[in-house]
C-alpha positions in Angstrom: -13.5 75.5 -19.4 -15.1 72.2 -19.8 -13.3 69.1 -18.2 -12.8 65.8 -20.0 -14.5 62.6 -19.0 -12.9 60.9 -15.8 -10.8 57.9 -16.5 -12.6 56.0 -14.1 -15.8 56.5 -16.1 -14.3 55.5 -19.2 -13.0 52.4 -17.6 -16.5 51.6 -16.3 -18.1 52.1 -19.7 -15.6 49.8 -21.3 -16.1 47.1 -18.6 -20.0 47.3 -19.0 -19.8 47.1 -22.9 -17.6 44.0 -22.4 -20.1 42.4 -19.9 -22.9 43.3 -22.3 -20.9 41.7 -25.2 -20.3 38.5 -23.2 -24.1 38.2 -22.2 -25.2 38.8 -25.8 -22.8 36.1 -27.0 -24.0 33.6 -24.5 -27.7 34.3 -25.2 -27.2 34.1 -28.9 -24.7 31.3 -29.2 -25.5 27.6 -29.5 -24.4 24.7 -27.1 -22.9 21.8 -28.7 -23.1 18.6 -26.7 -21.4 15.5 -28.3 -19.7 12.4 -27.6 -16.3 10.9 -28.8 -16.0 7.2 -29.0 -13.5 4.6 -30.3 -14.2 3.4 -33.9 -13.4 -0.2 -33.0 -14.5 -0.6 -29.4 -17.2 1.9 -29.4 -16.0 2.8 -26.0 -15.9 6.4 -24.8 -12.8 8.1 -25.4 -11.7 10.3 -22.3 -9.4 13.3 -22.6 -10.1 14.1 -26.3 -9.6 17.7 -27.2 -12.4 19.2 -29.2 -11.7 22.7 -30.7 -13.4 25.2 -33.1 -11.1 28.4 -33.5 -10.2 29.8 -30.1 -12.9 27.7 -28.3 -12.2 24.1 -26.8 -13.5 21.5 -24.6 -12.2 18.2 -23.2 -14.2 14.9 -23.1 -15.0 13.5 -19.9 -14.8 9.6 -18.7 -18.0 9.1 -20.7 -16.7 10.6 -23.8 -19.1 13.6 -23.4 -18.1 17.1 -24.1 -19.9 20.6 -24.1 -18.9 23.6 -26.2 -20.6 26.9 -26.5 -20.4 28.4 -30.2 -21.7 31.5 -31.8 -23.4 29.3 -34.5 -23.5 26.0 -36.1 -20.8 26.4 -38.7 -17.1 25.6 -39.4 -15.2 22.4 -38.2 -14.6 20.7 -35.2 -11.0 19.3 -34.6 -10.6 16.5 -32.5 -7.4 15.0 -31.0 -6.8 12.2 -28.5 -3.7 10.3 -27.6 -3.5 7.0 -29.4 -5.9 8.0 -32.2 -5.9 9.7 -35.6 -6.9 13.4 -35.5 -10.1 14.1 -37.2 -12.1 17.1 -38.5 -15.9 17.0 -38.7 -18.5 19.6 -39.5 -20.1 21.4 -36.5 -23.5 20.0 -35.6 -25.5 20.3 -32.3 -25.1 16.6 -31.1 -22.2 15.0 -32.8 -21.1 11.5 -32.2 -17.5 11.3 -33.2 -15.8 8.3 -33.7 -11.9 8.1 -33.7 -9.8 5.8 -35.5 -7.1 4.0 -33.1 -3.6 4.1 -34.3 -1.8 0.9 -35.5 0.0 0.4 -32.2 -3.2 0.7 -30.3 -4.8 -1.8 -32.6 -1.9 -4.2 -31.7 -2.5 -3.6 -28.1 -6.1 -4.5 -28.5 -5.1 -7.7 -30.3 -3.0 -9.0 -27.5 -5.5 -8.1 -24.8 -8.1 -10.0 -26.6 -5.8 -12.8 -26.8 -4.9 -12.8 -23.3 -8.6 -12.8 -22.3 -9.4 -15.6 -24.8 -11.7 -13.2 -26.8 -11.1 -14.8 -30.2 -14.3 -13.5 -31.7 -12.9 -9.8 -31.3 -9.5 -10.9 -32.3 -11.1 -12.3 -35.6 -12.9 -8.9 -36.1 -9.6 -7.2 -36.0 -8.5 -8.9 -39.2 -8.8 -7.3 -42.6 -11.7 -8.3 -44.6 -9.4 -10.4 -47.0 -8.1 -12.4 -43.9 -11.5 -13.0 -42.5 -12.5 -14.4 -45.6 -9.6 -16.8 -45.7 -10.6 -18.6 -42.5 -13.7 -19.4 -40.6 -14.1 -17.7 -37.2 -14.2 -21.2 -35.6 -11.0 -22.2 -37.3 -9.4 -19.1 -36.2 -10.3 -19.5 -32.6 -9.1 -23.1 -32.6 -5.7 -22.0 -34.0 -5.1 -19.2 -31.4 -6.5 -21.1 -28.5 -3.6 -23.8 -28.9 -1.2 -20.9 -27.9 -2.9 -19.5 -24.8 -0.5 -16.9 -23.3 -0.5 -15.5 -19.9 0.3 -12.0 -21.0 1.6 -9.6 -18.3 2.1 -6.5 -20.2 2.3 -5.2 -23.9 4.4 -2.5 -25.5 3.7 -1.7 -29.1 5.3 0.8 -31.4 4.9 1.7 -35.0 8.3 1.1 -36.9 7.3 1.1 -40.5 4.9 1.3 -43.4 3.3 4.2 -45.1 0.0 5.3 -46.5 -2.5 2.6 -45.8 0.0 0.0 -44.6 1.9 -0.1 -41.2 4.2 -2.3 -39.2 4.1 -2.4 -35.5 6.8 -4.1 -33.3 5.3 -5.4 -30.1 7.2 -6.7 -26.9 4.9 -9.0 -25.0 5.8 -10.1 -21.4 4.3 -13.5 -20.5 4.4 -15.6 -17.3 6.1 -19.1 -17.7 7.1 -21.9 -15.4 10.7 -20.3 -15.7 9.6 -16.8 -14.9 8.6 -13.9 -16.8 9.8 -14.0 -20.6 9.6 -11.4 -23.3 8.3 -12.4 -26.7 8.9 -10.0 -29.9 6.2 -9.7 -32.5 6.0 -8.0 -35.9 2.6 -7.1 -36.7 1.5 -6.0 -40.4 -1.6 -3.7 -40.4 -3.7 -2.4 -43.2 -6.2 0.3 -43.5 -9.5 -1.7 -44.2 -12.6 0.7 -44.7 -10.8 3.6 -42.8 -9.9 1.4 -40.0 -6.5 -0.2 -39.1 -6.8 -4.0 -39.1 -4.2 -6.8 -38.6 -3.0 -8.8 -41.5 -2.8 -12.5 -40.8 -3.3 -15.6 -42.7 -3.4 -19.1 -41.4 -0.8 -21.4 -42.9 -3.4 -24.0 -42.9 -5.9 -22.3 -45.2 -3.6 -22.6 -48.3 -4.3 -18.8 -49.0 -0.9 -17.5 -47.8 2.0 -18.0 -45.5 1.5 -16.9 -41.8 2.2 -13.2 -41.7 2.0 -13.1 -37.9 5.6 -13.4 -37.0 7.4 -14.1 -33.7 11.0 -13.0 -33.8 
């Protein structure tokens, strides 16, 4: 009477087949090496999750990630805190630009103001707003209100579609100690990027829309 195949042998055969499959996958697959950046600052985005199906990777401090896939097809889904999620077609060396959320744009705005970087503040305006005032006039207007900003807390509170409203609490140092200012900041999608809506009262274009409560 013939005996069946021993259980240990069956387990060994299955183990070998799995190992061979993994080796073949690694040998035949393609390595994607990409970078995730901020669409406004062009700075690398650390901690972004990049997935395709069940495979995933996380971007490092330089915004770089590496992912082994069977072939170059499908879509990469990218998510990062403070940014809009994005899906892009798979390619070997993608450079992925994530759009900051409105509250992150507001945070940029105040940090640029804190550092006296009026040129970058100006670039955060919508195209219509930039056309309403020169860069020099804009810098002159905001340089009058130099704030010693300590901290910024911004949260989206309204708007829909391509419009948004952000409430920001800004802590500043004053001769009377730390004070908190409350701002309402309207934003609008401009060529796919969230930008600040602000018109100077001195241009005659519109009333100021950058409000202090």
